C-alpha positions in Angstrom: 38.0 -74.1 -58.1 34.4 -73.0 -57.5 33.6 -70.5 -54.8 31.9 -71.9 -51.6 28.6 -70.6 -52.7 28.5 -73.1 -55.6 30.1 -76.0 -53.7 27.8 -75.7 -50.7 24.4 -74.0 -51.2 24.4 -73.0 -47.5 27.0 -70.4 -48.2 26.1 -67.0 -49.7 28.3 -64.8 -51.8 28.1 -62.0 -49.2 29.4 -64.3 -46.4 32.2 -65.6 -48.7 33.4 -62.0 -49.5 33.2 -61.1 -45.7 35.5 -64.1 -44.8 37.9 -63.1 -47.5 38.0 -59.5 -46.3 38.5 -60.6 -42.6 41.5 -62.9 -43.6 43.1 -60.2 -45.7 42.9 -57.5 -42.9 43.7 -60.0 -40.1 40.4 -59.4 -38.3 39.4 -62.0 -35.8 35.9 -62.5 -34.3 35.7 -62.1 -30.6 32.9 -62.9 -28.3 32.2 -60.9 -25.0 30.9 -62.5 -21.9 30.1 -60.7 -18.6 30.5 -62.5 -15.3 28.5 -61.8 -12.1 31.6 -60.5 -10.3 32.3 -57.8 -12.9 28.7 -56.7 -12.8 28.8 -56.3 -9.0 32.0 -54.2 -9.1 30.4 -51.9 -11.7 27.3 -51.3 -9.5 29.5 -50.5 -6.5 31.5 -48.0 -8.5 28.3 -46.4 -9.7 27.1 -45.9 -6.1 30.5 -44.8 -4.7 30.9 -41.9 -7.2 27.7 -40.0 -6.2 28.4 -40.5 -2.5 31.9 -39.1 -3.0 30.5 -36.0 -4.7 27.8 -35.6 -2.0 30.6 -35.7 0.7 32.5 -33.0 -1.2 29.4 -30.9 -1.6 28.7 -31.2 2.2 32.2 -30.1 3.0 31.8 -27.0 0.8 28.6 -26.1 2.6 30.4 -26.5 6.0 33.1 -24.2 4.9 30.5 -21.6 3.7 28.7 -21.8 7.1 32.0 -21.1 8.9 32.6 -18.2 6.5 29.2 -16.7 7.2 29.7 -17.0 11.0 33.0 -15.3 10.7 31.5 -12.5 8.6 28.7 -12.0 11.0 31.0 -11.9 14.0 33.1 -9.2 12.2 29.9 -7.2 11.4 28.9 -7.5 15.1 32.2 -6.0 16.2 31.6 -3.1 13.8 28.0 -2.5 15.0 29.0 -2.8 18.7 31.8 -0.2 18.3 29.4 2.2 16.6 26.9 1.8 19.4 29.6 2.1 22.1 30.7 5.5 20.6 27.2 6.9 20.8 26.4 5.5 24.3 27.2 8.8 26.0 24.6 10.7 23.9 22.1 7.8 23.5 22.4 5.1 26.2 20.0 2.8 24.2 20.2 0.8 21.0 17.6 0.0 18.4 17.6 -3.5 16.8 17.0 -1.9 13.4 20.2 0.3 13.6 22.3 -2.7 14.8 21.0 -4.8 11.9 21.7 -2.0 9.4 25.3 -1.7 10.7 25.9 -5.4 10.5 24.6 -5.6 7.0 26.7 -2.6 5.9 29.8 -4.2 7.4 29.3 -7.5 5.7 27.9 -6.2 2.5 24.3 -6.6 1.2 25.4 -8.4 -2.0 27.4 -10.9 0.0 24.4 -11.8 2.2 22.0 -11.9 -0.7 24.3 -14.5 -2.5 24.9 -16.5 0.7 23.1 -19.4 2.3 21.5 -17.1 4.9 17.7 -17.4 4.7 16.2 -14.1 3.3 19.7 -12.7 2.8 20.3 -9.3 4.3 16.7 -9.3 5.8 17.4 -12.5 7.7 19.7 -10.8 10.3 17.7 -10.2 13.5 18.9 -8.3 16.6 15.6 -8.2 18.7 17.3 -9.7 21.8 20.0 -7.0 21.9 20.0 -4.4 24.5 22.1 -1.6 26.1 22.1 -1.3 29.9 21.7 2.4 31.0 23.1 1.5 34.4 26.3 -0.2 33.4 26.7 0.9 29.8 27.3 -2.7 28.7 25.9 -3.7 25.3 24.7 -7.2 24.9 24.5 -7.8 21.1 22.7 -11.0 20.1 22.2 -11.9 16.4 20.0 -14.7 15.2 19.7 -16.0 11.6 19.0 -19.2 9.7 21.2 -20.9 7.1 19.8 -23.2 4.4 21.7 -26.3 3.2 20.4 -27.0 -0.3 21.7 -30.6 -0.4 20.4 -32.7 -3.3 18.1 -35.7 -2.5 17.9 -34.9 1.2 15.4 -32.1 2.3 17.4 -30.5 5.1 15.4 -27.8 7.0 17.0 -24.4 7.7 19.4 -24.4 10.7 19.0 -21.7 13.3 22.2 -19.9 14.3 22.8 -17.4 17.1 25.8 -15.3 17.9 26.4 -13.1 21.0 28.8 -10.4 22.0 29.2 -8.1 24.9 31.0 -4.7 24.8 31.3 -1.9 27.3 30.1 1.5 26.1 32.6 4.3 26.0 31.0 6.3 28.9 34.2 6.6 31.0 33.5 4.2 33.9 31.4 1.2 34.9 28.9 1.5 37.7 27.5 -1.4 39.6 24.3 -2.5 38.1 21.0 -3.2 39.8 19.9 -6.0 37.5 21.3 -9.5 37.0 22.3 -11.1 33.7 19.0 -13.0 33.6 17.0 -9.7 33.7 14.2 -9.9 31.1 14.5 -7.7 28.0 11.5 -5.5 27.2 10.8 -3.0 24.4 9.7 0.6 24.8 9.1 3.5 22.5 10.2 7.1 22.9 6.8 8.4 24.0 5.1 5.2 25.1 3.9 4.7 28.6 4.0 0.9 28.6 6.7 -1.7 27.9 6.3 -4.7 25.7 7.6 -8.3 26.0 7.0 -9.2 22.4 9.1 -7.2 19.8 6.4 -8.0 17.2 3.5 -6.8 19.3 0.7 -5.2 17.3 1.1 -2.0 19.3 4.7 -1.8 18.1 4.3 -2.8 14.5 2.4 -0.2 12.6 -0.1 -1.6 10.1 -0.7 1.4 7.7 -3.8 1.5 5.5 -4.8 4.0 2.8 -8.5 4.8 2.9 -10.8 7.5 1.4 -11.2 10.6 3.5 -14.9 10.4 3.2 -14.9 7.1 5.2 -12.9 8.4 8.2 -16.0 9.4 10.2 -17.4 5.9 10.1 -14.1 4.0 10.7 -12.9 2.8 14.1 -9.5 1.5 15.3 -9.0 -1.8 17.1 -9.8 -0.2 20.4 -13.1 1.1 18.9 -11.8 4.7 19.0 -12.3 7.4 16.4 -9.7 8.8 14.1 -8.7 12.5 14.4 -6.6 14.7 12.1 -2.8 14.6 12.7 -1.5 17.9 14.0 1.7 17.6 11.9 0.6 16.7 8.4 -3.1 17.5 8.3 -3.5 21.2 8.1 -6.9 22.4 6.9 -8.8 19.8 4.8 -7.7 16.3 4.4 -6.6 14.9 1.1 -8.9 12.6 -1.0 -7.0 9.6 0.5 -5.4 9.5 4.0 -3.4 7.0 6.0 -4.5 5.3 9.2 -3.1 2.5 11.5 -5.0 -0.3 13.3 -4.2 0.9 16.8 -3.6 4.7 16.2 -6.2 7.5 16.6 -4.9 9.8 13.9 -5.2 10.0 10.1 -2.4 11.4 8.0 -2.1 13.1 4.7 1.6 12.1 4.2 3.0 8.6 4.3 6.3 10.1 5.5 4.7 11.8 8.5 6.7 11.3 11.8 3.4 10.0 13.4 3.7 7.0 11.1 7.2 6.1 12.3 8.2 4.5 15.5 11.6 4.0 17.2 11.8 0.9 19.5 14.4 0.5 22.2 15.4 -2.7 24.0 16.0 -2.3 27.7 16.1 -4.5 30.8 12.9 -4.9 32.6 14.4 -3.4 35.8 15.0 -0.1 33.9 11.4 0.3 32.7 10.7 2.3 35.8 7.4 4.1 35.7 6.0 2.2 32.7 3.2 -0.2 32.9 2.9 -3.6 31.1 1.3 -3.9 27.7 -2.2 -5.3 28.0 -1.7 -7.4 24.9 1.7 -9.0 25.1 2.8 -8.6 28.7 0.1 -10.4 30.5 
């Protein structure tokens, strides 16, 4: 018997051998067809999986937000106790010291790896104050948390925590101010109070200039610069340090004249101090 290639010219030797092999191995040819219903189910499954993972990711971020709030509340308790212990000696608080105590209690590394914007530098206590009349500390912490969710551009969310604690001064006297008394900021030697914590008179803008230029320079109030009695003894160095609103030039960047301690107090306790002409109009 002749092979199919000789009986019928339409058949080739390769196709003949392929059929023989398929019969010997028991292989059957199968055709695949896709229906419209199966295709729709596949598309729905492809959309459901990303949405599921997005929901899980959102849940994780919600848990992290609650963890951050718990950590900050714990740090506030620590900072408030530290301030309450020192209220007898220093009946005032500085926002910087409160922020440092909170960061120390939580841990700088923990904040840097968290979702808090700017990490340990993102904790602000500008609205905190200690009443000298009642000895009650009102600690208010503000910060922002970022939610880096994919696809959606979510802006940072502002958070604020508050806490009140009585200073350890032995007893509580009746105060003269109400709870809505405005908070102002003063310095140790300043004669005015400020309503803005970031007032230019409170924030020192330090510049290094040549000592030969001092005689021709003027501050923002158009006043001259004079040598600092603490760090400039004799001749000035080749380069000195000045501020925008100060009237002294300094040889040392670590001079006490270039440092400023700011206290937050109620407006009713700023007795004898005038209002800042720049931020308290």
